[in-house]
C-alpha positions in Angstrom: -67.4 109.5 80.9 -70.8 110.8 81.7 -72.7 108.5 84.0 -74.7 105.7 82.5 -74.2 106.8 78.8 -74.0 104.1 76.1 -73.5 103.9 72.4 -75.4 101.0 70.7 -74.6 99.9 67.2 -77.5 98.2 65.8 -76.9 95.6 62.8 -80.5 96.5 61.4 -83.3 98.7 62.3 -84.8 97.2 65.7 -88.3 98.6 64.9 -90.7 97.2 64.4 -89.7 94.3 66.6 -91.1 91.6 64.1 -88.3 89.1 63.7 -85.7 87.5 66.1 -82.8 90.0 65.8 -85.0 93.0 66.0 -87.1 91.7 69.0 -83.9 91.1 71.0 -82.4 94.5 70.2 -85.4 96.5 70.6 -86.5 95.2 74.0 -82.9 95.5 75.3 -82.9 99.1 74.2 -86.1 99.6 76.0 -84.9 97.9 79.2 -81.7 99.9 79.2 -83.6 103.2 78.9 -85.8 102.1 81.8 -82.5 101.5 83.8 -81.6 105.2 83.2 -79.1 105.0 80.4 -78.5 107.9 78.2 -78.5 106.1 74.8 -77.2 107.0 71.4 -78.2 104.6 68.8 -76.3 103.9 65.7 -78.5 102.0 63.2 -77.7 100.4 59.8 -80.7 100.6 57.5 -81.2 98.5 54.4 -84.9 98.2 53.6 -86.7 98.5 57.0 -87.0 102.3 56.9 -86.5 104.9 59.6 -88.9 105.0 62.5 -89.7 108.0 64.7 -90.8 105.5 67.5 -87.1 105.0 68.3 -86.5 108.6 69.1 -87.9 108.3 72.5 -85.1 106.0 73.4 -82.2 108.5 72.7 -80.4 110.1 69.9 -80.5 108.2 66.8 -78.4 108.0 63.7 -78.9 106.0 60.6 -76.3 104.7 58.3 -76.9 103.1 54.8 -75.2 99.6 54.4 -73.1 99.4 51.3 -74.0 96.2 49.7 -72.2 96.3 46.4 -70.9 93.0 44.8 -67.3 94.0 45.3 -68.0 93.8 49.1 -68.2 90.0 48.6 -64.5 89.9 47.6 -63.2 91.6 50.6 -61.0 89.9 53.2 -63.5 90.7 56.1 -67.0 89.0 56.0 -69.6 90.7 54.0 -71.7 91.3 57.0 -69.0 93.3 58.5 -67.5 94.9 55.3 -70.8 96.3 54.3 -71.3 98.0 57.7 -68.1 100.1 57.5 -69.0 103.8 57.8 -66.5 106.6 58.5 -69.4 108.8 59.8 -70.1 106.2 62.5 -66.4 106.4 63.7 -66.4 110.2 63.7 -69.5 110.1 66.0 -68.2 107.2 68.3 -64.8 109.2 69.0 -66.7 112.4 69.9 -66.8 111.2 73.5 -65.5 108.2 75.7 -68.7 106.6 76.5 -68.9 102.7 76.3 -70.1 100.9 73.3 -72.5 97.9 73.0 -71.8 96.2 69.4 -75.1 94.3 68.5 -73.7 91.4 66.5 -70.2 90.7 65.2 -71.7 92.5 62.1 -71.0 95.8 63.6 -67.4 95.4 64.9 -65.4 96.9 62.0 -64.1 99.6 64.3 -63.5 97.5 67.3 -59.6 97.4 66.5 -59.4 101.1 66.1 -56.8 102.6 68.5 -59.3 105.2 69.9 -62.1 102.5 70.2 -59.6 100.2 72.1 -59.3 102.7 74.9 -63.1 102.4 75.5 -65.2 99.8 77.4 -66.8 97.7 74.8 -69.3 94.8 74.8 -70.3 92.5 71.7 -73.7 90.9 71.9 -73.3 87.6 69.9 -76.8 86.7 68.4 -75.3 83.5 67.2 -72.0 81.8 66.6 -72.0 83.3 63.2 -69.7 81.1 61.3 -71.8 78.0 62.2 -75.1 79.8 61.4 -73.8 80.6 57.8 -72.3 77.2 57.3 -75.7 75.7 58.0 -77.4 78.4 55.9 -75.2 77.1 52.9 -76.4 73.6 53.4 -80.0 74.8 52.9 -79.4 77.1 49.9 -79.2 77.0 46.1 -75.8 76.9 44.2 -74.8 80.5 44.1 -76.1 81.3 47.7 -74.4 78.2 48.9 -71.0 79.4 47.7 -71.6 82.8 49.2 -72.5 81.3 52.7 -69.7 78.9 52.6 -67.4 81.7 51.9 -68.7 83.9 54.5 -68.6 81.1 57.1 -64.9 80.6 56.3 -64.3 84.3 56.7 -66.3 84.7 59.9 -64.4 81.7 61.5 -61.1 83.7 61.0 -62.6 87.1 61.8 -64.2 86.2 65.1 -60.6 86.5 66.8 -61.6 90.2 66.8 -63.6 89.4 69.9 -60.3 89.3 71.8 -60.3 93.2 71.4 -63.5 93.9 73.4 -64.0 94.3 77.1 -66.7 91.4 77.1 -68.8 89.2 75.1 -72.5 88.7 75.8 -73.6 85.2 74.4 -77.2 84.3 74.0 -77.0 80.8 75.6 -74.7 78.7 77.7 -73.2 76.3 75.1 -72.3 79.3 72.9 -70.7 81.1 75.9 -68.5 77.9 76.3 -67.5 78.1 72.6 -66.6 81.7 72.7 -64.6 81.5 75.9 -61.3 80.8 73.9 -61.8 84.2 72.2 -62.5 86.3 75.1 -62.1 85.2 78.7 -64.9 87.6 79.8 -67.9 85.8 78.3 -71.3 86.1 80.0 -74.7 84.7 79.0 -77.3 87.4 78.4 -80.7 85.8 77.6 -82.7 87.0 74.7 -84.9 90.1 75.3 -88.5 89.6 74.9 -91.8 91.5 74.7 -94.1 91.4 77.6 -96.5 88.6 76.8 -99.6 88.1 78.8 -100.0 84.4 78.4 -103.3 83.0 79.6 -104.4 79.4 80.1 -107.1 79.1 77.4 -109.0 76.3 75.6 -107.1 75.6 72.3 -108.2 74.9 68.9 -107.6 71.9 66.9 -104.7 72.9 64.7 -100.9 72.6 64.9 -98.8 75.8 64.1 -95.5 76.6 62.7 -94.6 80.3 62.5 -91.6 82.4 61.5 -90.1 84.6 59.1 -90.7 82.5 55.9 -88.3 84.6 53.8 -85.4 83.3 55.9 -84.0 80.0 54.3 -83.9 78.2 57.7 -87.6 78.8 58.5 -88.7 78.0 54.9 -86.7 74.8 55.0 -88.3 73.8 58.3 -91.8 74.5 56.9 -91.3 72.3 54.0 -89.9 69.5 56.2 -92.9 69.6 58.4 -95.3 69.6 55.6 -93.8 66.6 54.0 -93.1 64.6 57.1 -96.6 65.3 58.6 -98.4 64.3 55.4 -101.0 61.6 56.3 -101.6 62.8 59.8 -102.9 66.3 59.1 -106.4 66.7 57.9 -109.4 69.0 58.0 -110.2 67.9 61.5 -106.7 68.8 62.8 -105.0 71.1 60.4 -101.4 72.3 60.1 -101.2 76.1 59.9 -98.0 77.9 58.5 -97.9 81.5 59.5 -95.1 84.1 58.6 -93.6 86.8 56.6 -93.0 86.7 52.8 -93.5 83.0 51.8 -91.9 82.0 48.5 -94.1 81.1 45.6 -92.8 77.5 45.9 -93.9 77.3 49.5 -97.3 78.8 48.6 -97.7 76.0 45.9 -96.6 73.3 48.3 -99.1 74.4 50.8 -102.0 74.4 48.3 -101.1 70.9 47.1 -101.0 69.5 50.6 -104.2 71.5 51.6 -102.2 73.3 54.3 -103.4 76.6 55.6 -100.9 79.2 54.9 -101.2 82.7 56.5 -98.8 85.1 54.8 -97.8 88.3 56.5 -100.1 88.0 59.5 -100.6 91.1 61.6 -99.2 91.2 65.1 -102.6 90.6 66.6 -103.4 87.9 64.3 -100.2 86.0 64.8 -100.6 86.4 68.7 -104.1 84.9 68.4 -102.8 81.9 66.2 -100.0 81.3 69.0 -102.4 81.4 71.9 -105.0 79.2 70.4 -102.8 76.4 68.8 -103.1 73.1 70.4 -99.6 72.1 69.3 -96.6 74.1 68.3 -94.5 72.1 66.0 -91.1 73.6 65.6 -88.1 72.4 63.6 -84.5 73.6 62.8 -81.5 72.3 61.5 -79.5 75.1 62.9 -78.8 75.1 66.7 -77.1 78.3 66.9 -78.7 81.2 68.9 -81.9 80.7 70.5 -85.3 80.7 68.7 -87.6 83.3 69.9 -90.6 81.7 68.4 -89.9 78.8 70.8 -90.0 81.4 73.8 -93.2 82.9 72.4 -94.9 79.5 72.1 -94.2 78.8 75.7 -96.5 81.6 76.8 -99.4 79.8 75.1 -101.6 76.8 76.3 -100.3 74.5 73.6 -98.0 71.6 73.5 -94.5 72.2 72.0 -93.2 69.5 69.6 -89.7 70.1 68.8 -86.6 68.5 67.3 -83.4 68.3 69.5 -81.7 71.1 67.8 -84.5 73.6 68.6 -83.6 73.3 72.4 -79.9 72.4 72.1 -77.9 74.3 74.7 -81.0 75.8 76.5 -82.8 74.8 79.7 -86.1 74.6 77.7 -86.1 70.9 76.9 -88.1 70.0 80.0 -91.1 72.0 78.8 -91.1 70.3 75.3 -91.8 67.0 73.7 -88.8 66.3 71.6 -88.9 64.1 68.4 -85.8 62.5 67.0 -87.0 61.7 63.6 -89.8 61.7 61.2 -91.4 58.4 62.7 -91.0 60.1 66.1 -92.6 63.2 65.0 -95.7 61.4 63.7 -96.0 59.4 66.8 -95.9 62.3 69.2 -98.0 64.4 66.9 -100.9 61.9 67.1 -100.5 61.5 70.8 -100.8 65.2 71.5 -103.8 65.9 69.4 -106.1 64.7 72.1 -104.1 65.6 75.1 -104.7 69.0 76.8 -101.8 70.9 78.6 -102.4 71.0 82.3 -102.8 74.2 84.1 -99.8 73.2 86.3 -97.5 72.6 83.4 -98.7 76.0 81.8 -97.9 77.8 85.3 -94.4 76.1 85.4 -93.6 77.3 81.9 -94.8 80.8 82.5 -92.9 81.1 85.7 -89.8 79.9 84.2 -89.9 82.6 81.4 -90.8 85.4 83.6 -87.9 84.5 86.0 -85.3 83.8 83.3 -86.3 86.4 80.6 -86.8 89.5 82.6 -85.4 92.1 80.4 -84.7 94.7 83.0 -83.1 92.3 85.3 -81.1 90.7 82.7 -79.8 94.2 81.3 -78.4 94.8 84.9 -75.6 92.5 83.7 -74.7 95.1 81.1 -74.6 97.7 83.8 -72.4 95.8 85.9 -70.0 95.0 83.0 -69.8 98.7 82.0 -69.0 99.8 85.7 -66.6 96.8 86.2 -68.5 95.5 89.1 -68.1 92.0 87.6 
């Protein structure tokens, strides 16, 4: 094996890094390149396009996902079945370099005899069967059936993790859950962009941001609009910002006089995050870690979150946690006129910089690949 060579199989195109999974993959690729790895990127593309910006990180191969209706009826989960590609296997077996599978989605060939001879790591972005089960609860009838079926398949399929050298969980409580499937489970924190958070005066608004085309985020936005009704007004607004909001969400914001910013630019979103007085975040899905939570910690605003947003993470101490809608309103009213102290801002920033240092964290991958740990 050539020194410090690595195949990375990406479940989606990691550029631009404009949603959670892409952010985590892209900045990990960047950090591994900085650590001197010779990378070969294998990328499944299904709508995000091909980007020459990725060429600087190594040899890049794209594969089209096969998303026909018949894939839904396979024994393996749809997210795995639709990423089966013989050309990928042919390229992988041309050498004996280790392989990083980004997500259980990409593990179709993990059981292949020639792949079994290799050092392999699987990065788990979520405990996927739990993630899909909760997506089902938030979806319409047909989507609910699909997500429930997918959750059941994923629960059975995750035993494939027994076949890899190691598993990289995104947070501690998920590492504990995955340990029975593979004894070599390590926590690899999410990879983040370098954010120059500054202690700034805030403006009088609360912000919820995220990819609004994702059911989890759309559901959270609707929840917050309804539960904060009566305590938001022109003097202290609620701003919803994110990609591709549905017509239903647009209409709901209009009827409640909520400011909706659809498809903000990176610069615009960064400004919204930096200037928000309160970041109000909600999720019904505790799997994974919410990168919007980490991004918000770099701002000078308060973080008002429900318990599942910080479950299994060490971030609770930097947030105000609400248990129910009554609690949400009470804390919201209390935080509107309270400034975050410089001391609290510095503590948050120091924690993020020490725990989410991409290059330092990716040394874990290097040590696993060289069997130092």
